[in-house]
Phi, psi and omega in degrees: 000321178298321181294322178295318179295320178296318179296317179298316179297318179295317179297317178297319180296319180292319182283319186262349184308307180299321180294319180294321180296320179291316180299322180288330182278347179086004180256146176263169182255028180291143179298146180292144181296135179277155177298135178292133178289148180294144180298144179294138180283137180284151173292153180295146177259129176267114182257171178260153180213165176258165178296331178293324181295330182249355179055043176264149174195169177088202185288151177150196180233133178235134180238150180220170176294145182302332181279353179268146173260166185299332185282344181288335177071025177250127185237159173246350184202138168213132174227120177279191180268345179277145177302139178077017184262003181284137180225143172214157173264112181242120178049045174087005179225146177286127181243134177266137182234159172238140178286129178250346178202142175212133176209171187097197181293136178262140179202130178046042180077011181242171174228158179290343173223123183222143176240133181235152175231138179297154183297334177272358175079007185266343185230138172239151178226128175250124183238119178237126185232161175246119180287145178248211183285149172280135178240121186059195185279324190246025183214136176229136180281148172255107184290331181184161179187169178232133174246124176243121180248132179238131177213133180055036178076002180251145185236145173233142180235144182216137172278148181210158173227174177166213180203165177220149179172194181224000000 
């Protein structure tokens, strides 16, 4: 019986020893807090703007959401004919872009596929459009298109329609 008691005491010491040592030292054995992971970055938001907000006028291409009509004056994209004239509302701020690539059919200083980079280099926009009917001499409809905006490795895509002309 003494031997059984010694074995029991030894087993208890082995099992409870670390817990007793921690309890006696006043420290707990809780896991150390892990570094909080950085919050996930949101995809960029493509917002609407008026021509007054970006001060665009003249020749170029303007795109809007398909549910908007031309008379509402709200746009998601405008690119003039001058270099560096592309503007979009990205995550609540007007961003200026420069075209870095253009290919496909050319019309009024535009292309059916264009890539733009923000002047600070943090945002890219890929614009691919489908040309529609010519209206009058100086205007062509954009039947549909896709705008893909990438910022911080996150992408947002938006369908758009509009027109181009001079």
